[in-house]
Structure formats: structure tokens, C-alpha cells
GUMIZA-907378 format. One record per residue: x negated, z, y negated of N, C-alpha, C in turn. Coordinates in pm, 1 decimal. Each point is the difference from the previous one (the first is absolute). Example, Ala and Ser with C-alpha at 12.3 -4.5 7.8 and 13.67 -1.06 7.14 Angstrom:
BEGIN
+----------+----------+----------+----------+----------+----------+----------+----------+----------+
|   n.east |     n.up |  n.north |  ca.east |    ca.up | ca.north |   c.east |     c.up |  c.north |
+----------+----------+----------+----------+----------+----------+----------+----------+----------+
|  -1319.0 |    780.0 |    569.0 |     89.0 |      0.0 |   -119.0 |    -90.0 |      0.0 |   -120.0 |
|     35.0 |    -72.0 |   -105.0 |    -82.0 |      6.0 |   -119.0 |     77.0 |     73.0 |   -109.0 |
+----------+----------+----------+----------+----------+----------+----------+----------+----------+
END
This chain:
BEGIN
+----------+----------+----------+----------+----------+----------+----------+----------+----------+
|   n.east |     n.up |  n.north |  ca.east |    ca.up | ca.north |   c.east |     c.up |  c.north |
+----------+----------+----------+----------+----------+----------+----------+----------+----------+
|  -4508.7 |   4319.1 |  -7289.4 |    -69.4 |    142.4 |    145.2 |    158.9 |     16.5 |     82.2 |
|     52.8 |     51.2 |    -19.6 |    113.9 |     28.7 |     56.1 |     88.0 |   -124.5 |     26.6 |
|    -44.5 |   -137.5 |    -23.1 |     75.4 |    -81.3 |    114.7 |   -127.8 |     -5.8 |    113.3 |
|   -123.3 |     55.3 |     24.5 |   -129.3 |     -4.8 |    122.9 |    101.1 |     68.4 |     51.9 |
|     14.8 |    127.1 |    -84.4 |     47.7 |    156.5 |    131.4 |    125.3 |    -43.9 |     45.3 |
|    114.5 |   -104.4 |    -71.1 |     37.7 |    -10.2 |     81.8 |     28.0 |    -72.2 |    142.9 |
|    -97.9 |   -115.1 |    -56.1 |    -32.5 |   -111.9 |    120.1 |   -109.3 |    116.3 |    137.8 |
|    -58.8 |     74.9 |    -49.0 |    -44.7 |     90.8 |    113.3 |    108.8 |    107.3 |     61.6 |
|     77.8 |     21.8 |    -68.6 |    116.4 |     79.0 |     59.0 |     44.7 |   -105.4 |    104.6 |
|     39.4 |    -67.1 |    -29.1 |     90.3 |    -90.5 |     77.0 |   -106.8 |    -46.2 |     88.9 |
|    -87.1 |    -21.0 |      6.4 |    -57.2 |    -20.1 |    125.7 |    -43.7 |    101.8 |    117.5 |
|     67.2 |     82.4 |    -95.4 |    -69.7 |    103.0 |     60.2 |    133.5 |     72.3 |     71.0 |
|     56.4 |    -32.8 |    -54.9 |    190.3 |     69.2 |     78.4 |    -36.6 |   -147.3 |    119.5 |
|     13.8 |    -96.7 |    -49.8 |    -27.0 |   -103.0 |    154.9 |    -80.7 |     31.8 |    135.3 |
|   -100.0 |     33.4 |    -72.0 |    -87.1 |     61.8 |    151.4 |     14.0 |     74.2 |     57.4 |
|     59.5 |    102.6 |    -58.3 |     53.1 |    147.1 |      4.4 |    139.5 |     25.8 |     99.8 |
|     63.2 |    -74.4 |    -63.2 |    182.6 |     29.7 |     -1.0 |     30.4 |    -81.5 |    132.7 |
|     79.5 |    -39.5 |     60.8 |     59.7 |    -95.9 |    115.5 |     96.5 |    -85.5 |   -133.3 |
|      5.3 |   -148.1 |     77.4 |     41.5 |    -93.2 |    -12.8 |    179.1 |     49.5 |    -19.1 |
|     14.9 |    -71.3 |    -63.1 |    181.7 |     55.9 |    -45.6 |     12.1 |    -97.4 |    180.6 |
|    -39.5 |    -73.9 |     24.5 |     70.3 |    -68.7 |    135.3 |     -8.4 |    163.9 |    146.0 |
|   -135.3 |     85.5 |     -2.2 |    -14.2 |     99.5 |     49.1 |    122.0 |    127.8 |    -35.2 |
|     -5.2 |     -2.2 |   -147.3 |    135.9 |    114.5 |    -26.2 |    126.1 |    -53.6 |    -21.7 |
|     42.3 |   -130.3 |     81.0 |    124.8 |     41.8 |      3.8 |     17.3 |     48.8 |    170.1 |
|    -84.5 |   -102.9 |     75.1 |     19.3 |    126.1 |    105.1 |     32.6 |    155.7 |    -11.1 |
|   -120.7 |     36.3 |    -96.8 |     41.9 |    103.2 |      3.6 |     78.1 |    112.5 |    -42.4 |
|     32.1 |   -111.3 |   -114.1 |    158.6 |     22.2 |     -4.6 |     75.6 |     64.6 |     50.6 |
|     43.2 |   -131.6 |     64.5 |    107.5 |    -61.1 |    143.5 |    -50.4 |    165.0 |     62.7 |
|   -103.3 |     63.3 |     74.7 |    -33.0 |     73.5 |     10.9 |     41.2 |    132.7 |     17.7 |
|     16.8 |    -10.3 |   -197.5 |      7.0 |    165.7 |     16.9 |    208.9 |     25.2 |    -78.0 |
|     11.2 |   -129.0 |     39.6 |    143.5 |     65.3 |     -7.1 |     94.7 |     36.1 |    128.6 |
|   -188.0 |    -50.4 |     98.5 |    114.6 |     15.8 |    170.2 |    -88.4 |    163.8 |     79.6 |
|   -110.8 |    -38.6 |   -101.1 |    -49.7 |    163.8 |     82.1 |    -78.7 |     40.5 |   -121.5 |
|   -106.5 |    138.8 |     68.0 |    -77.3 |     60.6 |   -144.3 |   -147.0 |    -84.0 |     76.6 |
|     -4.3 |     22.4 |   -159.6 |   -204.2 |   -113.9 |      6.5 |    -57.1 |    143.3 |     52.0 |
|   -131.3 |    -99.6 |     35.4 |    -98.9 |    103.1 |     11.5 |    -80.7 |      7.8 |   -162.8 |
|    -69.7 |    106.2 |    -52.8 |     -7.2 |     93.9 |   -161.0 |    -84.8 |   -171.2 |    -59.3 |
|    -70.1 |    -50.6 |    108.1 |   -107.1 |   -113.5 |    -28.1 |    120.0 |   -147.4 |   -101.3 |
|     60.5 |    -49.4 |    159.8 |    111.6 |    -81.2 |    -13.5 |     80.2 |     74.6 |   -164.5 |
|     73.0 |    116.9 |      3.3 |      8.0 |      3.3 |   -101.3 |    -30.1 |     60.3 |   -128.7 |
|   -116.6 |     53.6 |     -5.7 |   -117.3 |   -111.1 |   -156.1 |    -24.9 |    -61.1 |    -43.2 |
|    -39.4 |   -115.7 |    128.4 |      5.0 |   -137.0 |    -57.1 |    126.1 |    -81.7 |    -33.4 |
|     80.2 |     29.7 |     37.6 |    112.4 |    -55.8 |    -69.7 |     75.7 |     54.7 |   -114.6 |
|    -58.2 |    173.7 |    -78.5 |     67.5 |      8.5 |   -101.9 |    -91.2 |     -7.1 |   -118.9 |
|   -119.7 |    -49.2 |     99.9 |   -118.9 |    -89.1 |   -139.8 |     43.2 |   -149.3 |    -12.2 |
|     45.3 |     -6.8 |    121.6 |     19.5 |   -208.3 |    -21.4 |    118.9 |     20.0 |    -72.9 |
|    114.5 |     77.0 |     -9.1 |     89.3 |    -28.6 |    -45.1 |     -6.6 |     73.4 |   -168.4 |
|    -61.3 |     53.2 |    -28.8 |    -45.8 |     61.6 |   -137.5 |    -83.7 |   -116.8 |    -49.8 |
|    -48.1 |   -107.9 |     13.2 |    -43.7 |   -136.2 |    -50.3 |     80.7 |    -57.7 |     46.5 |
|     45.5 |    -47.1 |     76.4 |     94.2 |   -130.8 |     38.5 |    136.6 |     44.0 |    -34.3 |
|     44.7 |    -83.7 |    -91.2 |    156.2 |     30.5 |    -71.0 |     81.4 |   -130.6 |     82.6 |
|    -47.5 |    -83.0 |    100.9 |    113.2 |    -54.2 |     46.7 |     20.4 |     70.8 |    167.6 |
|   -120.3 |     40.7 |     87.4 |     29.3 |     50.6 |     62.3 |    116.7 |    162.1 |    -26.3 |
|    -32.1 |     85.1 |    -71.5 |     79.6 |     42.9 |    -84.1 |    157.2 |    -20.3 |     -8.9 |
|     25.0 |   -123.6 |    -19.6 |    106.8 |    -31.9 |    -56.6 |     57.9 |    -55.5 |    191.0 |
|    -88.3 |    -19.9 |     53.3 |     49.0 |    -56.7 |    141.6 |     24.2 |    160.1 |     73.5 |
|    -40.9 |    118.5 |     16.0 |     49.6 |     83.3 |     74.5 |     45.1 |     81.9 |    -68.4 |
|     65.2 |     18.3 |   -116.5 |    140.4 |    -15.1 |    -85.9 |     87.1 |    -49.7 |     71.6 |
|     42.5 |   -136.8 |     18.5 |     52.3 |    -86.8 |     33.6 |     21.8 |     49.1 |    178.2 |
|    -74.4 |     25.9 |     16.7 |     18.4 |    -10.4 |    162.4 |     63.1 |    171.9 |     34.6 |
|    -63.2 |    109.5 |   -110.3 |    135.9 |    112.5 |    -23.0 |     89.9 |    -49.4 |     35.0 |
|    110.1 |    -77.8 |   -115.6 |     73.4 |     10.9 |    -59.0 |     73.0 |    -48.2 |    182.4 |
|    -23.5 |   -116.9 |    -34.0 |     41.9 |   -103.7 |     93.7 |     50.1 |     96.3 |    204.8 |
|    -98.0 |    121.9 |    -19.4 |     -9.4 |     94.8 |     70.1 |    111.8 |     71.5 |     -4.2 |
|     -4.9 |     27.6 |   -103.0 |    146.5 |     91.5 |    -19.6 |     90.4 |    -49.5 |    -34.5 |
|     79.1 |   -165.7 |     10.4 |    116.8 |    -54.8 |     -8.7 |     -1.9 |    -22.4 |    139.9 |
|    -89.6 |    -13.8 |     82.8 |     30.9 |     16.4 |    114.4 |    -23.7 |     60.5 |    125.3 |
|     19.1 |    109.9 |    -63.2 |    -42.6 |     86.8 |     69.7 |    148.6 |     41.4 |    101.0 |
|    -61.4 |     35.7 |     50.3 |    115.6 |     67.5 |    209.5 |     71.2 |     82.1 |    -24.9 |
|    153.6 |     -0.2 |    -13.3 |     53.2 |    156.1 |     -7.6 |    -37.0 |     72.6 |    141.9 |
|     84.4 |    122.1 |     55.4 |     49.8 |     40.0 |    136.2 |     29.9 |   -159.2 |     85.9 |
|    114.4 |    -53.1 |    -67.4 |     63.4 |    -55.5 |     81.6 |    -49.4 |   -165.2 |     41.0 |
|   -108.7 |    -21.2 |    -68.9 |   -101.0 |   -126.5 |      6.1 |     44.8 |    -75.8 |    -28.2 |
|     91.0 |     27.8 |   -127.4 |     41.9 |    -97.6 |   -100.1 |    -29.3 |    -46.5 |   -125.1 |
|    -76.5 |   -144.3 |    -52.0 |    -94.0 |      8.7 |    -51.4 |    110.3 |     80.0 |   -164.7 |
|    -79.6 |     12.3 |    -75.7 |     62.9 |     56.8 |    -96.6 |    108.6 |   -120.2 |   -102.4 |
|    -69.7 |   -110.3 |    -50.7 |     41.4 |   -159.7 |    -28.6 |    128.9 |      3.7 |     48.7 |
|     46.8 |     31.2 |    178.2 |     73.1 |    -21.0 |     86.9 |     80.1 |     72.3 |    -55.6 |
|    -15.5 |    145.5 |     -0.8 |    139.1 |    101.3 |    -69.7 |     49.2 |    -40.2 |   -138.1 |
|     -3.9 |    -21.0 |   -111.8 |    -66.9 |    -85.3 |   -119.2 |    142.0 |    -54.0 |      9.7 |
|    -68.3 |   -140.2 |     57.0 |    120.2 |    -92.6 |     54.4 |    125.4 |      8.2 |      4.8 |
|      5.2 |    118.8 |    141.5 |    135.0 |     20.6 |     44.4 |     84.8 |    145.2 |   -126.1 |
|    -52.4 |     27.3 |     -9.6 |     54.9 |    108.6 |   -149.8 |     64.6 |    -51.8 |    -63.5 |
+----------+----------+----------+----------+----------+----------+----------+----------+----------+
END
């Protein structure tokens, strides 16, 4: 019985939620600007059920922090190498 419910929910989520391809675009957009409420809702729901997309978001956030540019326009990694 629970297998039937799982299959049903899986099919339902695939129909309702955006695809992983669409979510990667939303993730990138979310790092650059504020999402509209419906985009944010789609993103959060998709990330709730999709571990690979959640990892993708985490990795992008990490890379953004690592390559963040300070007021002198010097990448963080370049500063660390020169110290």
C-alpha cells in the first residue's frame, strides 16, 4: 500500500514541481536577485524533495563565498595566496 502512495506522490510532484533544469536556473537567479514569491515557493518545494538540487544550491553558495570580491576587487583566493 505505501509503495502505491509513494509512486502516486512521486508522479504528482513531477507534474507540479519544476524540473531540475528549471530549478538550476532559479537557483542561479536567486543568488543574483530576489525571486518572485511564486518562484521562491517553487524552488523551496523542489529543494525539499530533490537532494541533488539541494547540493547544487549549497555548492553554488559555497563557491560564491569563496570567490567573493572585496572592495579592492581582489578575489579572496588571490589575497590568501599572497599572504
